[in-house]
Backbone as numpy.savetxt, mean C-alpha at the origin, in Angstrom:
# Nx Ny Nz CAx CAy CAz Cx Cy Cz
3.59 11.69 27.14 3.52 10.10 26.65 4.89 9.19 27.38
4.18 8.21 26.73 5.17 6.85 27.60 6.02 6.45 26.43
6.95 5.78 27.19 7.88 5.06 26.17 7.39 3.46 25.97
7.46 2.78 25.38 6.66 1.57 24.57 7.82 0.72 24.37
7.40 -0.80 24.87 8.14 -1.67 24.93 8.34 -2.23 22.98
9.26 -3.08 22.95 9.13 -3.17 21.45 7.87 -4.01 21.27
7.38 -4.98 21.84 5.73 -5.45 21.59 4.78 -4.94 21.70
4.43 -3.52 22.52 4.03 -2.79 22.64 3.86 -1.84 20.90
5.29 -1.25 20.71 5.28 -0.54 19.58 4.91 -1.72 18.66
5.64 -2.61 18.21 5.07 -3.98 17.46 3.47 -3.89 16.93
2.52 -4.13 18.32 1.15 -4.31 18.31 0.75 -2.86 17.87
1.22 -1.80 18.10 0.45 -0.80 17.40 0.85 0.00 16.38
1.60 -0.69 15.46 2.21 -0.84 14.03 1.37 -1.75 12.96
1.06 -2.80 14.04 0.31 -3.80 13.22 1.50 -4.56 12.39
2.71 -5.00 13.14 3.43 -5.55 12.47 4.20 -6.27 13.29
5.03 -7.41 13.23 5.92 -8.33 13.79 6.93 -8.22 14.79
7.41 -8.72 15.80 8.27 -8.54 16.49 9.70 -8.14 15.25
9.91 -9.28 14.41 11.23 -8.76 13.66 11.05 -7.54 13.00
9.67 -7.49 12.20 9.76 -6.59 11.29 10.06 -5.31 12.27
9.26 -5.13 13.33 9.93 -3.78 14.47 11.02 -3.80 14.05
12.11 -4.79 14.51 13.55 -4.66 15.01 13.91 -4.26 13.59
13.47 -4.90 12.51 14.19 -4.28 11.25 14.07 -3.46 10.68
12.70 -2.20 11.31 12.21 -0.92 10.75 13.40 -0.02 11.64
13.24 -0.15 12.73 14.41 0.21 14.03 15.66 0.28 13.73
16.38 -0.96 12.90 17.61 -0.55 12.39 17.39 -0.36 11.42
16.59 -0.13 10.28 17.18 1.05 9.41 16.48 2.48 9.47
16.22 2.96 10.60 16.46 3.95 10.71 15.07 4.23 11.14
13.36 3.93 10.45 12.58 4.24 10.17 11.58 4.37 11.19
12.11 3.55 12.44 11.22 3.64 13.65 12.43 3.92 14.49
12.77 5.26 15.10 14.00 5.59 16.06 13.32 4.80 17.76
14.50 4.16 18.11 14.25 3.74 19.35 16.00 4.06 20.21
15.70 3.71 21.49 16.96 3.96 22.62 17.27 2.54 23.56
18.07 2.27 24.06 18.50 1.03 24.34 18.44 1.26 26.03
17.59 0.53 26.95 17.90 0.63 28.43 19.48 0.43 28.97
19.32 0.01 30.05 20.89 -0.20 30.77 21.00 -2.20 30.52
20.22 -2.51 30.31 19.78 -3.76 30.26 19.49 -4.32 28.81
19.63 -3.22 27.82 20.04 -3.42 26.37 18.38 -3.56 25.63
17.30 -3.47 26.66 16.07 -3.61 25.61 15.54 -1.87 25.13
15.23 -2.69 23.81 14.48 -1.28 22.93 13.38 -0.76 23.60
13.74 0.61 23.35 12.38 1.13 23.94 11.78 2.44 22.84
10.89 2.70 22.75 10.48 3.07 21.49 9.31 4.48 22.03
9.67 5.65 21.85 8.84 7.04 22.07 7.77 6.45 21.21
7.04 7.13 21.95 5.26 6.89 21.63 4.67 7.89 20.46
5.47 9.03 20.32 4.92 10.04 19.10 6.02 9.51 18.00
7.20 8.75 17.99 7.55 8.33 17.34 7.10 6.84 16.28
6.66 5.82 17.25 5.62 5.48 16.60 4.55 5.60 15.91
3.64 6.54 16.41 2.67 7.23 15.77 3.43 7.96 14.40
4.54 8.69 14.14 5.15 9.12 13.64 5.01 8.19 12.37
5.72 6.95 12.81 5.75 6.07 11.71 4.28 5.53 11.25
3.56 5.31 12.21 2.49 4.84 11.35 1.62 5.25 11.08
1.64 7.02 10.99 1.20 8.07 9.98 1.76 7.82 8.86
2.92 7.82 8.65 3.78 7.42 7.48 3.46 6.38 6.48
3.35 5.36 6.85 2.93 4.08 7.19 1.52 3.84 5.86
0.40 4.44 6.86 -0.63 4.90 6.67 -0.73 5.81 5.32
0.29 6.39 5.03 0.25 7.28 3.80 1.17 6.27 2.73
1.92 6.42 2.69 2.61 4.96 1.47 1.65 3.76 1.38
1.01 3.35 2.17 -0.34 2.36 1.93 -1.31 3.26 0.87
-1.67 4.23 1.36 -2.45 5.14 0.23 -1.82 4.91 -1.15
-0.67 5.67 -1.11 0.15 5.74 -2.14 0.31 4.89 -3.19
0.75 3.60 -2.60 0.73 2.44 -3.49 -0.59 1.92 -4.01
-1.62 2.37 -2.85 -3.06 1.88 -3.34 -3.32 2.56 -4.79
-2.82 3.77 -4.75 -3.34 4.61 -6.19 -2.07 3.83 -7.32
-0.67 3.85 -7.16 -0.39 3.08 -8.34 -0.81 1.28 -8.74
-1.11 0.66 -7.62 -2.03 -0.61 -7.88 -3.52 -0.55 -8.97
-4.05 0.38 -8.47 -5.07 0.30 -8.99 -4.63 0.89 -10.34
-3.83 1.99 -11.01 -3.35 2.31 -12.04 -3.01 1.57 -12.59
-2.14 0.60 -12.12 -1.79 -0.53 -12.94 -2.83 -1.86 -13.28
-3.70 -2.01 -12.50 -5.05 -2.80 -12.40 -5.46 -2.04 -14.11
-5.60 -0.59 -13.97 -6.52 -0.22 -15.12 -5.74 -0.39 -16.11
-4.32 -0.44 -16.56 -3.93 -0.82 -17.44 -3.73 -2.04 -17.89
-3.65 -2.51 -16.99 -4.09 -4.20 -17.30 -5.21 -4.85 -17.83
-6.32 -4.12 -17.21 -7.45 -4.56 -17.61 -7.73 -3.99 -19.25
-7.05 -2.43 -19.48 -7.78 -2.14 -20.64 -6.91 -3.28 -22.13
-5.47 -3.46 -21.50 -4.53 -3.73 -22.07 -5.62 -5.30 -22.25
-6.22 -6.03 -21.76 -7.06 -7.38 -22.03 -7.84 -6.89 -22.76
-8.52 -5.93 -22.42 -9.88 -5.47 -23.12 -9.73 -4.95 -24.88
-8.50 -4.81 -25.16 -8.62 -3.83 -26.50 -7.91 -5.18 -27.26
-7.00 -6.35 -26.76 -6.48 -7.23 -27.06 -7.78 -8.11 -27.12
-8.87 -8.17 -26.59 -10.53 -8.98 -27.21 -10.64 -8.35 -28.77
-10.60 -7.02 -28.17 -11.65 -6.40 -29.22 -10.70 -6.27 -30.64
-9.63 -6.26 -30.45 -8.26 -6.77 -31.77 -8.50 -8.40 -32.28
-8.96 -9.17 -31.68 -8.89 -10.52 -31.62 -10.17 -11.02 -32.70
-11.18 -9.92 -32.24 -12.62 -10.49 -32.40 -12.85 -9.75 -33.50
-11.79 -8.26 -33.86 -12.12 -7.77 -35.15 -13.45 -6.74 -35.20
-14.27 -6.21 -36.06 -15.20 -5.37 -35.67 -17.05 -6.74 -36.14
-16.85 -8.10 -35.54 -17.70 -8.51 -35.76 -18.67 -8.00 -34.50
-20.24 -8.18 -34.41 -20.48 -7.86 -33.28 -20.08 -8.13 -31.92
-19.31 -9.30 -31.85 -18.76 -10.02 -30.67 -17.98 -9.10 -29.95
-17.45 -8.10 -31.06 -16.14 -7.19 -29.87 -16.33 -6.11 -29.85
-17.76 -5.47 -29.81 -18.74 -4.62 -29.02 -18.96 -4.27 -27.52
-19.30 -5.09 -26.79 -19.23 -5.44 -25.29 -17.61 -5.42 -24.96
-16.61 -5.42 -25.65 -15.23 -5.23 -24.93 -14.95 -4.04 -25.66
-15.19 -3.45 -26.54 -14.92 -1.97 -27.04 -15.98 -1.44 -25.86
-16.97 -1.23 -25.86 -17.47 -0.84 -24.51 -17.08 -0.48 -23.31
-16.74 -1.66 -22.81 -16.41 -1.75 -21.40 -14.78 -1.07 -21.42
-13.80 -0.98 -22.39 -13.02 -0.48 -22.48 -13.12 1.11 -22.76
-13.83 1.52 -23.51 -14.45 3.28 -23.22 -14.67 3.43 -22.17
-15.67 2.51 -21.15 -15.91 2.87 -20.29 -15.03 2.92 -19.03
-14.11 1.81 -19.07 -12.65 1.99 -18.26 -12.43 2.99 -18.37
-11.68 3.52 -19.59 -10.90 4.53 -20.04 -11.32 6.31 -18.93
-12.65 6.34 -19.49 -13.41 7.22 -18.89 -13.61 7.30 -17.72
-13.19 6.57 -17.27 -13.47 6.53 -15.39 -12.32 6.60 -14.74
-12.49 7.41 -13.91 -11.46 8.02 -13.23 -11.34 7.04 -11.89
-9.84 6.54 -11.47 -10.03 6.11 -10.47 -10.44 6.92 -8.64
-11.30 5.99 -8.05 -11.48 7.17 -6.81 -11.20 6.19 -5.68
-10.85 7.41 -5.05 -10.42 6.64 -3.40 -11.15 6.68 -2.48
-11.75 5.45 -1.77 -12.91 5.46 -1.32 -12.21 5.81 0.69
């Protein structure tokens, strides 16, 4: 596998050049420097960082989905409480119950 320039590695990761340099400085994407001081990235290291990044995005999406679900339930429960036991609260109660029984599905 070939070594990549900073620009090539940034394009492969889908990040800006400055972001790549921050990732490299933090040790998240290993690199070495040429005799001229330019960074070079091994293709395997960039691909591994890309896989870690994708896995992290999936985990973050799950956390965000749970947070949105909790927020929606809080709003539906508040509407149900505010409307009391009248007929107007029924749809909010039904929506909250449906949301509680619906698992979050990863697409």
